NUVOKE-225323 format. One line per field, with one value per residue (C-alpha): residue in one letter; x, y, z. Coordinates in steps of 0.02 Angstrom, whole numbers, m for minus. Layout:
% NUVOKE-225323
rest	a	...
x	X	...
y	Y	...
z	Z	...
***
This chain:
% NUVOKE-225323
rest	m	n	t	l	r	v	i	s	i	i	l	g	l	t	i	c	h	w	s	s	a	q	e	q	k	l	m	s	v	i	g	r	l	a	n	e	l	a	e	e	s	t	d	t	n	a	e	l	l	t	e	m	l	f	d	l	a	a	e	p	v	f	i	n	r	g	d	q	t	d	i	s	r	l	f	f	l	t	t	h	q	i	e	t	i	v	s	y	i	r	r	t	g	p	v	v	s	l	l	e	l	a	s	l	p	g	f	n	r	q	t	a	e	m	m	m	p	f	i	s	l	d	i	t	p	a	s	a	y	e	e	s	s	p	r	l	w	n	r	v	v	a	t	a	g	i	r	y	i	d	g	s	p	g	t	d	v	n	p	f	r	n	s	t	r	y	r	m	n	s	g	n	l	s	a	s	l	t	a	a	s	d	a	g	e	q	p	l	w	s	g	r	p	d	f	i	t	g	g	i	a	i	t	n	s	n	i	t	g	n	n	g	v	i	s	f	i	a	g	d	y	t	a	r	f	g	m	g	l	v	v	n	s	g	y	r	p	f	l	t	l	t	g	t	s	f	m	g	h	r	d	g	f	i	i	s	s	s	i	n	e	n	n	y	l	r	g	a	a	v	t	a	s	r	q	n	l	k	m	s	l	f	i	s	s	r	y	r	d	a	r	l	l	k	d	a	s	g	v	e	y	a	d	i	l	s	t	p	p	v	h	g	s	l	s	g	l	s	a	a	g	v	l	r	e	t	s	a	g	i	s	v	g	l	g	k	g	d	i	r	w	t	l	t	a	c	h	t	n	f	s	r	e	v	r	e	g	v	s	g	r	g	e	m	y	g	f	i	g	t	g	n	f	n	a	g	a	s	y	r	f	s	r	g	r	m	t	g	a	g	e	l	a	f	s	g	d	g	i	p	a	t	a	h	t	v	n	i	r	f	d	d	r	l	t	g	s	l	i	y	r	y	y	s	k	g	y	y	g	h	l	a	g	g	p	g	r	n	t	r	t	c	n	e	e	g	l	m	a	r	v	m	y	e	a	a	r	g	l	f	l	h	a	g	a	d	v	y	r	h	p	w	l	k	s	s	v	s	a	p	s	h	g	f	r	a	e	v	k	a	i	y	e	i	r	s	g	f	t	a	e	l	r	i	y	g	g	e	t	w	k	n	s	s	m	t	a	r	i	t	g	p	a	s	g	g	v	p	p	l	t	e	v	r	q	t	t	m	r	m	t	v	t	g	s	p	a	l	a	i	s	f	r	a	h	a	l	y	k	r	a	g	d	d	k	s	g	s	m	l	a	c	d	a	v	i	a	p	s	g	f	p	l	s	v	w	i	r	q	a	m	f	t	t	g	d	f	d	s	g	l	y	l	y	e	n	d	m	l	y	g	f	s	i	p	v	h	h	g	e	g	s	r	t	a	l	i	v	n	a	v	i	g	e	k	a	d	l	r	i	k	y	g	l	m	r	k	y	p	k	e	s	n	p	a	t	e	e	i	k	v	q	i	s	l	r	f
x	3268	3181	3051	3190	3270	3105	3075	3254	3238	3075	3141	3311	3244	3269	3386	3348	3427	3350	3197	3275	3367	3511	3540	3529	3673	3769	3760	3803	3961	4015	3977	4073	4227	4225	4215	4359	4462	4420	4561	4668	4695	4677	4514	4574	4594	4424	4341	4417	4357	4181	4173	4231	4100	3961	4022	4006	3833	3773	3832	3827	3935	3844	3969	3879	3932	4106	4182	4350	4360	4189	4222	4386	4282	4264	4423	4425	4453	4627	4677	4673	4495	4437	4514	4437	4262	4289	4358	4218	4078	4153	4179	4020	3895	3819	3832	3658	3684	3794	3843	3904	4010	4080	4135	4255	4443	4507	4333	4234	4062	4122	4196	4039	3928	4036	4014	3824	3778	3890	3847	3699	3675	3549	3577	3567	3580	3747	3659	3600	3781	3831	3709	3777	3705	3709	3602	3675	3667	3691	3696	3717	3740	3750	3791	3808	3848	3877	3943	3904	4009	3911	3795	3931	3987	4165	4193	4113	4192	4093	4030	3979	4075	3994	4022	3940	3975	3929	3948	3913	3918	3877	3940	4131	4134	4129	4167	4159	4172	4179	4189	4210	4246	4290	4221	4321	4345	4241	4078	4033	3894	4023	4082	4257	4263	4421	4444	4391	4431	4370	4416	4358	4391	4370	4385	4384	4388	4406	4535	4683	4594	4630	4549	4650	4592	4648	4590	4629	4604	4626	4608	4619	4642	4722	4852	4903	5016	5067	5061	5078	5262	5307	5142	4981	4909	4738	4686	4811	4772	4716	4762	4599	4629	4461	4406	4308	4455	4635	4641	4806	4885	4802	4853	4766	4691	4528	4450	4464	4303	4355	4348	4513	4635	4796	4757	4757	4862	4825	4868	4841	4859	4841	4835	4846	4839	4846	4853	4988	5060	4994	5075	5026	5097	5052	5107	5048	5085	4995	5012	4986	4975	5131	5197	5342	5464	5641	5781	5906	6010	5863	5847	5667	5595	5426	5350	5206	5166	5111	4994	4820	4680	4568	4592	4474	4609	4750	4874	4779	4762	4948	4987	4870	4947	5125	5221	5222	5250	5276	5268	5288	5283	5275	5214	5235	5151	5182	5109	4944	4867	4960	5082	5102	5245	5239	5383	5345	5450	5405	5496	5435	5509	5470	5475	5571	5667	5560	5605	5506	5527	5581	5620	5649	5814	5952	5928	5859	5751	5701	5708	5788	5785	5695	5669	5617	5637	5568	5562	5498	5443	5278	5198	5035	5000	4861	4883	4734	4665	4811	4829	4964	5049	5201	5318	5502	5543	5694	5720	5838	5980	5953	5858	5730	5550	5448	5275	5197	5029	4961	4783	4740	4566	4585	4405	4237	4222	4401	4516	4676	4798	4971	5037	5221	5300	5474	5506	5683	5699	5772	5649	5549	5419	5323	5177	5199	5058	5087	4997	5058	5037	5155	5098	5223	5281	5447	5526	5419	5425	5275	5184	4995	4896	4709	4582	4395	4295	4111	4084	3899	3760	3755	3899	4063	4220	4366	4535	4687	4851	4982	5157	5265	5416	5485	5677	5701	5618	5444	5308	5280	5409	5589	5668	5649	5485	5370	5189	5053	4867	4749	4564	4431	4257	4101	3950	3791	3651	3508	3383	3348	3361	3430	3617	3727	3910	4045	4217	4359	4515	4664	4852	4999	5119	5240	5238	5317	5225	5211	5150	5309	5413	5334	5378	5558	5594	5758	5841	5752	5842	5677	5622	5478	5523	5431	5276	5188	5009	4889	4709	4572	4396	4243	4100	3931	3807	3632	3536	3356	3206	3042	2938	2959	2953	3078	3240	3357	3537	3599	3781	3869	4054	4183	4363	4511	4661	4811	4785	4675	4572	4410	4260	4088	3951	3774	3701	3539	3489	3318	3241	3057	3031	2852	2840	2777	2794	2920	2992	3110	3189	3352	3396	3534	3540	3703	3766	3949	4068	4257	4408	4491	4530	4640	4491	4373	4259	4229	4066	4017	3852	3743	3777	3749	3787	3977	3982	4088	4049	4135	4154	4259	4154	4259	4219	4042	3894	3770	3760	3600	3590	3440	3423	3264	3266	3130	3106	3049	2975	3082	3237	3274	3310	3326	3421	3433	3543	3550	3681	3706	3851	3828	3955	3947	3967	3890	3977	4149	4100	4016	3885	3926	3787	3791	3666	3688	3575	3595	3498	3530	3469	3470	3429
y	3965	3962	4087	4203	4198	4235	4386	4447	4440	4538	4670	4670	4785	4927	4974	5078	5152	5159	5263	5419	5542	5549	5362	5366	5491	5387	5227	5323	5395	5229	5133	5254	5258	5069	5037	5155	5071	4892	4873	5017	4968	4829	4762	4810	4993	4999	4912	5035	5181	5109	5087	5266	5335	5240	5312	5486	5452	5393	5556	5695	5850	6015	6121	6286	6274	6321	6195	6143	5985	5925	5969	5872	5713	5733	5632	5645	5834	5905	6013	6166	6128	6112	6280	6359	6306	6367	6536	6562	6526	6638	6778	6773	6666	6494	6398	6380	6274	6148	6275	6396	6257	6211	6391	6396	6395	6216	6145	6099	6028	5848	5874	5962	5821	5693	5790	5804	5632	5666	5846	5952	6133	6161	6318	6262	6394	6388	6370	6197	6141	6231	6147	6096	5922	5890	5751	5576	5485	5296	5176	4986	4883	4693	4590	4403	4319	4143	4078	3910	3831	3693	3687	3673	3813	3743	3742	3659	3773	3928	3958	4139	4299	4414	4586	4710	4897	5028	5216	5354	5542	5679	5854	5851	5668	5520	5336	5172	4987	4849	4661	4537	4355	4278	4113	3972	4067	4069	4163	4323	4239	4123	4273	4264	4373	4356	4542	4693	4873	5036	5207	5369	5547	5711	5883	6050	6213	6327	6247	6340	6504	6619	6499	6355	6175	6018	5842	5674	5496	5338	5161	5114	5248	5287	5423	5517	5666	5754	5643	5488	5453	5444	5404	5339	5191	5193	5192	5244	5397	5319	5371	5361	5440	5529	5514	5642	5694	5648	5618	5707	5806	5776	5789	5709	5557	5461	5332	5158	5059	4947	4758	4755	4685	4771	4951	5037	5096	5055	5178	5365	5523	5707	5862	6041	6197	6382	6519	6467	6319	6140	5992	5808	5663	5479	5313	5138	4960	4809	4632	4615	4474	4412	4252	4173	4103	4034	4074	3950	3959	3918	4094	4138	4306	4391	4433	4558	4581	4400	4400	4327	4457	4343	4199	4076	3945	3859	3971	4126	4070	4032	4212	4293	4415	4346	4511	4650	4825	4981	5150	5330	5490	5678	5807	5996	6115	6301	6432	6505	6573	6543	6410	6293	6175	6016	5911	5729	5591	5412	5262	5082	4934	4751	4604	4499	4527	4586	4565	4654	4675	4551	4381	4268	4180	4245	4370	4523	4622	4803	4803	4692	4739	4757	4945	5075	5264	5392	5582	5706	5883	5920	6078	6140	6304	6405	6548	6610	6469	6354	6238	6110	5998	5888	5794	5744	5599	5494	5322	5305	5263	5422	5346	5472	5470	5617	5656	5818	5870	6031	6073	6218	6287	6371	6435	6381	6240	6176	6104	6003	5918	5839	5710	5662	5532	5459	5322	5250	5061	5053	5169	5083	5160	5035	5155	5241	5242	5368	5376	5248	5085	4979	4881	4974	5155	5112	5065	5180	5338	5408	5559	5570	5707	5732	5862	5890	6000	6047	6054	6100	6104	5931	5863	5828	5764	5687	5622	5559	5465	5393	5343	5251	5138	5021	5034	4869	4701	4692	4567	4453	4552	4489	4639	4828	4867	5005	5035	5161	5185	5300	5340	5448	5472	5566	5598	5671	5722	5712	5782	5765	5582	5523	5506	5417	5380	5307	5254	5186	5142	5026	5016	4899	4830	4685	4528	4356	4230	4054	3992	4053	3973	3804	3821	3880	3757	3753	3878	4017	3971	3943	4125	4150	4280	4445	4461	4621	4630	4745	4777	4892	4905	4997	5027	5106	5150	5222	5282	5340	5369	5356	5366	5413	5231	5168	5217	5115	5083	4967	4922	4856	4808	4745	4703	4658	4576	4548	4495	4344	4366	4462	4473	4551	4580	4648	4694	4772	4820	4865	4934	4955	5078	5145	5310	5288	5098	5024	4899	4917	4787	4799	4664	4631	4513	4500	4388	4375	4284	4303	4203	4182	4275	4403	4459	4455	4604	4699	4784	4853	4788	4850	4770	4789	4952	4956	4810	4792	4681	4693	4515	4475	4396	4274	4122	4103	4122	4235	4335	4366	4473	4526	4642	4669	4822	4839	4993	4943	5095	5251	5174	5009	4936	4756	4705	4533	4494	4339	4316	4177	4154	4016	3962	3843	3700	3664	3496	3575	3743	3738	3871	4000	4066	4194	4253	4409	4477	4647	4746	4929	5021	5207	5280
z	4506	4336	4399	4454	4282	4195	4308	4281	4092	4095	4214	4128	3994	4118	4260	4412	4563	4735	4773	4846	4736	4859	4851	4662	4660	4787	4685	4527	4605	4681	4522	4412	4525	4549	4362	4330	4467	4416	4291	4356	4538	4665	4733	4907	4859	4775	4923	5048	4942	4935	5124	5153	5033	5123	5288	5216	5146	5317	5397	5265	5289	5320	5224	5258	5439	5377	5499	5426	5532	5474	5291	5304	5314	5124	5104	4914	4924	4938	5086	4971	4913	5094	5141	4986	5041	5219	5161	5034	5158	5292	5166	5060	5155	5123	4959	4884	4727	4640	4507	4640	4716	4545	4515	4664	4629	4616	4580	4426	4392	4404	4576	4635	4571	4660	4822	4814	4888	5037	5083	5134	5082	5221	5322	5503	5640	5728	5895	5843	5839	5998	6115	6284	6252	6063	5994	5992	5825	5815	5668	5669	5510	5522	5367	5333	5169	5106	4939	4861	4724	4639	4789	4922	5041	5037	5226	5376	5507	5460	5283	5320	5299	5425	5499	5617	5612	5741	5712	5838	5821	5944	5913	5919	5972	5852	5870	5774	5811	5679	5705	5562	5524	5357	5296	5376	5540	5698	5665	5756	5854	5933	6033	5958	5801	5699	5679	5782	5740	5811	5872	5950	5891	5984	5905	5996	5900	6051	6164	6087	6051	5902	5778	5848	5831	5920	5878	5957	5896	5999	5934	5751	5619	5452	5424	5267	5236	5076	4922	5030	4995	5180	5267	5189	5283	5197	5015	4881	4772	4609	4433	4338	4170	4160	4341	4439	4546	4576	4763	4788	4930	5099	5283	5431	5518	5495	5611	5534	5516	5370	5380	5284	5411	5359	5307	5476	5622	5805	5942	5961	5856	5894	5784	5844	5736	5772	5644	5516	5612	5615	5703	5702	5804	5799	5872	5826	5881	5810	5743	5557	5430	5340	5264	5357	5228	5226	5106	5032	5192	5303	5374	5414	5360	5339	5170	5177	4993	4965	5115	5074	5085	5190	5311	5229	5197	5292	5201	5254	5434	5447	5397	5524	5648	5647	5626	5755	5685	5789	5702	5758	5657	5659	5534	5545	5424	5403	5289	5235	5077	4914	4975	5123	5168	5271	5341	5384	5462	5509	5583	5591	5686	5649	5769	5641	5480	5335	5151	5018	4831	4698	4772	4623	4591	4704	4844	4755	4876	4879	5068	5200	5384	5549	5539	5410	5415	5292	5289	5163	5123	5036	4971	4899	4812	4732	4611	4511	4405	4447	4596	4630	4757	4772	4887	4894	5010	5057	5131	5279	5159	5056	4908	4839	4783	4719	4651	4588	4519	4443	4394	4277	4249	4080	4086	4157	4029	4009	4143	4132	4249	4251	4375	4377	4491	4508	4635	4637	4626	4801	4886	5023	5136	5240	5265	5096	4967	4829	4661	4535	4441	4545	4697	4805	4799	4717	4549	4441	4338	4248	4179	4167	4082	4063	4008	4031	3913	3919	3732	3741	3866	3943	3836	3928	3841	3935	3880	3973	3949	4064	4007	4134	4155	4288	4291	4384	4412	4487	4524	4371	4271	4269	4180	4165	4077	4021	3977	3940	3965	3871	3881	3803	3877	3823	3935	3863	3980	3857	3982	4167	4212	4045	4014	3886	3920	3807	3873	3767	3863	3858	3844	3848	3976	3996	4102	4108	3999	4070	3901	3816	3953	3921	3737	3758	3899	3997	3881	3973	4133	4225	4208	4086	3953	3939	3832	3780	3844	3751	3799	3734	3807	3745	3868	3825	3962	3944	4096	4102	4214	4120	4280	4462	4515	4388	4303	4197	4148	4011	3979	3824	3838	3715	3755	3647	3731	3619	3439	3464	3623	3640	3754	3748	3876	3886	4056	4114	4292	4358	4517	4550	4693	4705	4796	4973	4965	5090	4967	4818	4704	4608	4482	4356	4209	4111	3971	3923	3808	3826	3771	3941	4102	4012	3907	4056	4087	4250	4295	4465	4532	4674	4842	5028	5118	5141	5020	4865	4717	4548	4483	4331	4192	4089	3985	3922	4037	4126	4287	4384	4541	4643	4793	4893	5007	5139	5248	5422	5507	5516	5593	5507	5335	5279	5123	5046	4896	4786	4651	4524	4403	4272	4142	3996	3969	4139	4155	4175	4252	4423	4459	4592	4703	4843	4972	5080	5217	5300	5429	5463	5619	5655	5824
***
């Protein structure tokens, strides 16, 4: 272990990405989005996003084919952006550069740069895609990981968290199959994986004629329509204040390959479009995790929000697959060109009574029942340099929710956007997932604005602010509350391969303070009073590539939480990847000092393919992480990761170690 630390300190003077330029871009995009999401969203949302980006990187989109179905796999683009690409290619021919892509209506340079790791600008003859027997592509990724706390794996049943993913693609046919087991469950090699998900998708562009398209999905999939206020069973559109793109209005289905056990539908879905009309139908029936609780009268009900994310404990195992949900929905879209309208409706039945919302003293719930119905109308438009989208939805009892966004490209160097949402306190959509700060799409009103300006060649300035309020009680907040977040960011591309980035972000919100409750005692009635929580973080990142075999990135972070808590962190990563040599090494060394968890610092670190790692660094200590990547022939890769988190004093802070192994096969 001492040798490892010596090596990490020496190599920690630099930070690299992987050997290929494409993978460098991929890790840059994932790292940037993950860092922006770390304190803005949930780990589950960020993990889902990471998995979907890796799926795209494994099978890049050939946008110059002009195939709308294939381009739709770029899930972070809006429906309007997809149609813009298709129309442009069919009208003017193939896109030949990033700058040309960035000049399209509804795009900017940031969006184009985000797309680059996941697309190919190659011009492939159409005949190659119209073969009677298109080539079959297969990919298998098997991963196993174990975590030790003070030298112990913590469970004797199965200390490993393991998964195996299979992806297949052949022309208009694609399929996936994923099997996974959490630590504490039966391992995959026992033949009884805890979780299996998979699906098959078929798309035919000629079956309806006249530019008609029909697609069919069977198995596990995610669905999303409009702004997600009625149906969004996958990741939620996130509100990063200076992010690359607001993932707004979108219609369609995607095969589910995530190891997350609750963000999917199970059944069948079909979409058919012809000229100006598009119709989608779906049905799903599955068992999902939920906690079975009893109220003061002894009546049993299911609580979904408090469900543990994994089954590695008795509490998690007791919540596994106890609630059956059956959902069905329809979406009809009409229009073409400047504006398009979509009507969506969805109904879900539960096998037992579900209660969601605030469940503190008394019987205050946002939803109580065995069935949930939602319907809504969404739109999207484009007019010159302005694009926008929105949705108005209602619960079965008539309670509304709405969200709208508009993006304006003032000129080639300045763009701005606004996002407004209002979700009534009683609105409940079981499959809803609209943009917002709240865990659920309810009890929130907010307005976010942001701008991006290219001040000079290579210098990009960003600014954003979000003001919001919660008109009723919510998780950890026993009264109406409000908050705001703000951020400024500057990125300077000094020259090719060298970049400096500065982010300053923070805000304030309210939550119940257990410390105050202990001081005030019984006078508070058992409910901790509200306390204002303020946080400000400054993050500086420098990236460089002094040689072909090495590039670097160094991070410096400082965080202020409240008036008396602060944290700081220095981190350096390094990869040595000699050209033509089948071995590359990535390593991180970080040192941190923070007051407590509230002043803890988040920083994304490299991980396995489809992996997600963004630990919170709190207390005083160090973090070391090492990945060795070996290329085995032309069709296999082997990755091994070791991570060590040490805190001081050692006597009262056990060390945490992790080991992950992954093999990837392509054939």
